[in-house]
C-alpha positions in Angstrom: 0.0 0.0 0.0 1.3 3.4 -1.0 2.0 6.0 1.8 1.8 9.7 1.2 3.5 11.7 3.9 2.5 15.4 4.2 4.3 17.8 6.6 2.4 21.0 7.4 4.7 23.8 8.7 3.0 26.8 10.4 4.0 29.7 12.5 0.7 29.4 14.3 -1.4 26.3 15.2 -1.4 25.0 11.6 -5.1 24.5 11.2 -5.3 26.3 7.9 -2.5 24.4 6.3 -3.9 21.1 7.5 -7.4 21.8 6.2 -6.1 22.8 2.8 -3.8 19.8 2.6 -6.7 17.4 3.6 -9.0 19.0 1.0 -6.5 18.6 -1.7 -5.4 15.1 -0.8 -9.1 14.0 -0.6 -9.3 14.5 -4.3 -6.8 11.7 -4.9 -7.7 9.1 -2.3 -8.1 5.5 -3.5 -8.1 2.1 -1.7 -4.4 1.7 -2.3 -3.4 5.1 -1.0 -2.7 5.8 2.7 -2.0 9.3 4.0 0.1 10.4 7.0 -0.3 14.1 7.8 2.0 15.6 10.4 1.6 19.2 11.7 4.5 21.3 12.9 3.0 24.3 14.7 4.6 27.5 16.0 7.7 27.3 13.8 9.6 30.6 13.9 13.3 29.9 13.3 15.4 28.7 10.3 16.9 25.9 12.5 13.5 24.5 13.1 12.5 24.7 9.4 15.9 23.1 8.4 15.3 20.1 10.7 11.8 19.6 9.4 12.9 19.8 5.7 15.7 17.3 6.3 13.2 15.0 8.0 10.9 15.4 5.0 13.8 14.5 2.7 14.6 11.4 4.7 10.9 10.3 4.7 10.1 11.4 1.2 7.4 13.7 2.5 5.5 16.5 0.8 5.8 19.9 2.5 2.9 22.4 2.8 3.6 25.6 4.7 1.7 28.7 6.0 4.3 31.2 7.2 4.1 35.0 7.2 7.9 35.4 7.5 9.4 36.1 4.1 12.8 35.0 5.4 11.5 31.6 6.4 9.6 31.1 3.2 12.7 32.0 1.1 14.7 29.5 3.1 12.2 26.7 2.5 12.2 27.4 -1.2 16.0 27.2 -1.3 16.4 24.2 1.0 13.6 22.1 -0.5 15.0 22.8 -3.9 18.5 21.7 -2.8 17.1 18.5 -1.2 14.6 17.8 -4.0 11.6 18.0 -1.6 8.3 18.9 -3.1 6.8 21.9 -1.3 3.8 24.3 -1.6 3.6 27.8 -0.2 0.0 28.5 0.8 0.5 32.0 2.3 3.3 33.6 0.2 1.5 34.2 -3.1 -1.5 35.8 -1.4 0.8 38.1 0.7 2.7 39.1 -2.4 -0.5 39.9 -4.3 -1.8 42.0 -1.3 1.5 43.8 -1.1 1.0 45.0 -4.6 -2.7 45.7 -4.3 -2.4 47.6 -1.0 1.0 49.1 -1.7 2.1 48.2 1.8 4.3 45.7 3.6 2.8 42.9 5.7 3.4 42.9 9.5 4.9 39.4 9.3 3.4 38.7 12.8 2.2 35.2 13.4 -1.1 34.3 15.0 -3.0 37.6 14.2 -6.1 35.8 12.9 -6.4 33.9 16.2 -6.0 37.2 18.1 -8.7 38.8 15.9 -11.0 35.7 16.6 -10.3 36.0 20.3 -11.2 39.7 20.3 -14.4 39.0 18.3 -15.6 36.3 20.7 -14.8 38.4 23.7 -17.0 41.2 22.2 -19.8 38.7 21.5 -19.6 37.4 25.0 -19.8 40.9 26.5 -22.8 41.8 24.3 -24.7 38.6 25.3 -23.8 39.4 29.0 -25.2 43.0 28.6 -28.5 41.6 27.2 -28.8 38.9 29.8 -28.3 41.2 32.7 -30.0 44.3 31.3 -32.5 46.2 33.5 -31.9 44.1 36.6 -33.3 40.9 35.1 -30.9 38.7 37.0 -29.0 40.3 40.0 -26.4 37.5 39.9 -24.8 39.3 37.0 -23.9 42.2 39.2 -21.1 40.4 40.9 -19.8 39.0 37.6 -19.8 42.3 35.7 -16.8 44.4 34.9 -19.1 47.5 35.2 -22.4 48.0 37.1 -24.6 50.9 36.1 -27.2 52.2 38.5 -29.9 54.8 37.7 -33.6 55.6 37.4 -35.5 55.0 34.2 -34.4 56.7 31.0 -30.9 57.6 32.0 -29.4 55.7 29.1 -28.4 52.6 31.1 -29.2 50.1 28.3 -27.6 51.9 25.3 -24.5 52.7 27.5 -24.3 49.0 28.5 -24.4 48.0 24.8 -21.8 50.6 23.9 -19.4 49.4 26.6 -20.1 45.7 25.6 -18.7 46.6 22.1 -15.5 47.5 24.0 -15.5 44.0 25.4 -16.6 45.0 28.9 -19.3 43.0 30.7 -21.9 45.4 32.0 -24.9 44.8 34.2 -27.4 47.6 34.9 -29.8 48.1 37.7 -32.9 50.3 37.6 -33.9 52.1 40.8 -37.5 52.8 41.8 -38.6 53.9 45.3 -41.1 51.1 45.6 -38.6 48.3 45.1 -35.6 47.6 47.2 -32.3 47.2 45.2 -30.9 43.7 45.1 -28.5 42.7 47.9 -25.8 42.1 45.3 -25.6 45.8 44.6 -24.2 46.4 48.1 -21.6 43.7 47.7 -20.1 44.9 44.5 -16.8 46.8 44.4 -17.7 50.5 44.4 -14.9 51.2 42.0 -16.7 49.4 39.2 -20.1 50.8 40.0 -21.4 54.0 38.4 -24.5 55.9 39.2 -26.2 57.8 36.3 -28.1 60.9 37.2 -29.9 63.4 35.0 -31.6 66.8 35.6 -35.3 66.6 36.5 -36.3 68.9 33.7 -34.4 67.0 31.0 -35.8 63.7 32.3 -39.3 65.1 32.4 -39.0 66.0 28.7 -37.5 62.6 27.8 -40.2 60.7 29.6 -43.0 62.7 28.0 -41.6 62.0 24.6 -41.4 58.3 25.5 -45.0 58.2 26.5 -46.1 59.9 23.3 -44.0 57.5 21.2 -45.9 54.7 22.9 -49.2 56.3 22.2 -49.9 57.1 25.8 -50.9 60.3 27.6 -47.9 62.4 28.5 -49.4 63.5 31.9 -49.0 60.0 33.4 -47.3 59.9 36.8 -44.2 58.4 35.2 -43.4 61.8 33.6 -44.5 64.1 36.4 -41.8 66.3 37.8 -42.8 65.4 41.4 -42.4 61.7 40.7 -39.0 62.3 39.1 -37.8 64.2 42.2 -38.9 61.3 44.4 -36.9 58.9 42.2 -33.8 61.0 42.3 -34.0 61.3 46.1 -34.2 57.5 46.2 -31.3 57.2 43.8 -29.1 59.5 45.9 -29.8 57.4 49.0 -28.8 54.2 47.2 -25.6 55.5 45.6 -24.6 57.1 48.9 -24.9 53.7 50.5 -22.9 52.0 47.7 -20.3 54.7 47.8 -20.0 54.6 44.0 -19.1 57.4 41.6 -22.0 59.4 40.1 -22.0 60.7 36.6 -24.3 63.4 35.3 -25.5 62.3 31.9 -27.8 65.4 31.3 -25.8 66.8 28.4 -23.6 63.9 27.6 -23.8 61.6 24.6 -23.6 57.8 25.3 -20.1 57.7 23.8 -18.9 60.5 26.0 -20.2 58.9 29.2 -18.7 55.5 28.1 -15.3 57.1 27.6 -15.5 58.8 31.0 -16.3 55.5 32.7 -13.5 53.7 30.9 -11.0 56.4 31.8 -12.0 56.1 35.4 -11.6 52.3 35.4 -8.1 52.6 34.1 
């Protein structure tokens, strides 16, 4: 039975090279063909590459490589040519084409795709966290959060939570109303990561009236009355004083501005 040996050389984990090699080899499989595929990950030196190529020459192996370093790729071309080892560069031609198209030099830094993937999944995780623990739905999220936002209704807690989530920060927000005691977890959280959001009564009065109108309701409901708003703010002040957390006035601040202020204070 014939044995095809394939060596995959990579400066990262080698998944890309292995998948491409398997896809290509699968087009030639037959009952008399056996395949041995060996991955060599995290290769970053000429000495490592040289050892692998000499091993490939001894075992009559086919070499596939995904390396961002131009120096390593050039060495493989020269060394495999000298030892008559068949090799295929999966990364070089694309990097060369992009160099011309973008008129720029590649970073030649290994593992950037994985770093981008990690960053993406951290962002998704933070967004899902913000949704799950929005508006005090589950107080357990308070102690797991990177940031806890506290405020009365319509102080931009939810949009602020989502904005911060896109910065890969896990945010829980807790609404405060006089008739409902805050969850116990709120008094156990580190005050340094808790932020109270306050707004002027006049501004909030206008916002709540607009909200009621948008919902097709009467704008003179108790929710939008200035007296009710003052009561809620008094309750808010009592809670944040007990928590001993920082209070941010969001009256004339955009969500982005408030988020940047919070992030700067965290740092």
